[in-house]
C-alpha positions, 0 to 999 in steps of 0.5 A: 951241448956237444959232448966233451965240451965245457961251458965257458964262464963270461970273463967280464962282470955281467953288469958291465958286459955290453952285447954290442959289438965294439966294431960299432960306435958307442951310443949316446946315453941321452939317445938311449934314455930318450928311446927307453922312455919312449919304449916304457910309454909304448909298453904301457899303451900296447902291453900285448905288442910282442915287437915292443916287448922284444925291442924293450929287451934289446935295449935292456940287453945293451944296457946290461940289465939282464934280469929285466931283459929276460923278463921282456923277452919272456913277455914277448914270447908269451904274446907270440911263442914263435918270435924267433928274434926274441928266442935268440936274444933270450938265449944269449942273455941266458948264457951271459947270465951263467946259464949257457947249457939251458941257452944251448938247449933252447937254441938247439930246439929252435934249430930243429924247428927251423933247420934252414933259417939263416938267422938261427944258423948264424946265431947258433954258430956264433953261440958255439964260437963264444963257447969255444965249440969251434968245429960245431960253430964253423959248420953252422956259420958255413951253412948260414953263409951258404944260404946267403952267398950275396951277403958280404957280412955273411961271408966275413963271418965264414972267414972269421970262422975258418981263421978261428979253426986255424984254416987261414987258406980257406979264411983268405978265400972267404975274405976275397969272396966277401970283398967281391960281393961288396964290390958286386952289389955296390956297397962301397963306403959312402961316408966321408971318412972310410971305415977300416978295410972290410972285413976286419975279422978281429971284430967278427971274431968277438962272436957277439950276439948278432941281434944286439950288435946291430938291433940297437942302432936300427931301433934308434935309427927308426926312432929318430926317423919317426921324430923326423930327425933324418940325419941321426937316423941316417947316421945310425943306419950307416953304422950298421951298413959299414960294420955289417955291409949287406944288412937288408934293414940298414940298406932299406933304412938308408933308402927311406931316409934318403926318400924322406929328405927328397933325394930319390936318386940316392933312395933308388941306389940304396933300394936297388942295392938291397934288392941286389943283395936279397932279391926276396926283399919285398920291402926294397921292391915296394919302395922301388915301385913307389919311386918308379910310379912317381917318375912316370915309369909305370911299367917298372913300377908294375913289375916291382909291385908284382914281385912284392905281392908274389913275395907277400901275397897276404899283405893287403897294402901291397895288393892296393899299390899293385891295383892302383898301378894297374888302374893308372895303366888302364887295366881296371879288370886286373885292378879290381882283382887286386882290390878285391883281394885286399878287402878280403884280407882287410875288410875295413880297408877304406882306401882299397874300397874307394879304389875298387869303386873307381876301378868299377866306374872305369870298367863301366860297371855302375851296378858293382860300383853302387854295390861296393859303395853300400858295403864300403867302410868309406861310405861318408867320404865325399869322394866316395859319395861323388863316385856313388852318385855318378854310378847312380846316374849311369843307372838313371837313379837321378834322385839317389844321385842328388841325395848323395851329392847333397850329402857329400857337400854337407861333409865338404862344401868346397868340393867343386866337382860335386857342386857342378854335377849336382847343379847339372842334374837339378 
């Protein structure tokens, strides 16, 4: 820990302490219990999934069950030793359990490995503020805010940090910047009753574990969305959005719930806001690509898909969507390249294999279409059998084409195109 500083003992009993910041709404106990039961089932089904262990730890942290939370985070880190969020949450729980010196050492070690990671800088800054190491905390928070100058909530943290060190002039300057960022990215309040004027520095100055403050709402939102309860999901995302405007996961989540409810206009607004706040938000870009494609704006869809692929080149799904857009725009050669790369990343990607066959067919390469079919994991799909049969016909292999068409009809007798083609060659 910094020289000359003493660890601050928690003033509130650890069993009743809540790491959730009070600028968010109190959780419905029934919702928490339902989600906790869901997590227990997921842990039993997938004991080696680090994300599930981490989520379990976050909920246990919120409930003040720190020994169990530490156990969950430890298991997550055994599965994935470089899981940054689990490391950070574990350190805050350690400090709340009276081991702030050990927690600080672990955070500093994490910072040494990732000196420019905004998550680490912000968390270390908040941790220092909790221990009343104000100048060290200010330095870290300013570095975090400097790396994300478009995030209103990060600028609010910087304003709170300046106020903590009695520098009201610079605090007021950061408040003005935070409000300007809020206006710039269009994140004006959207609830019927507007929240307190942003930013409420008293809330930020509570210096709560940032992950505990927003993660519980995001977890519940995704839980509700999986069950089709988009109203409750939307409410949870909005809580994060208003407490921490500019939070990417909340913005993308609001876009997804709007999309699930069929409101493409609202979804586009939320995803566009996410992209404005963080141009590197590949999730926002891929969803904007979907919406553009569905509304016939293929050039815009292609632009968004290309950006998403450039940000996450090892995501086979992103290459699949880019390839599909290219094929629809009559660019089979470029589409082939994307589907081949998707299959290199995931050889069992059946849908990409099918689209590769379509691309070869569109590019008048029947030999390659047949070869792709023979290596394909979708060899028993009626559509794949149909495409392979058409390729064989181009190569004048009528008997093999008939065999494949008959096999396709055995699997799906309702495929009229297959039946018509078989009749034509019989």
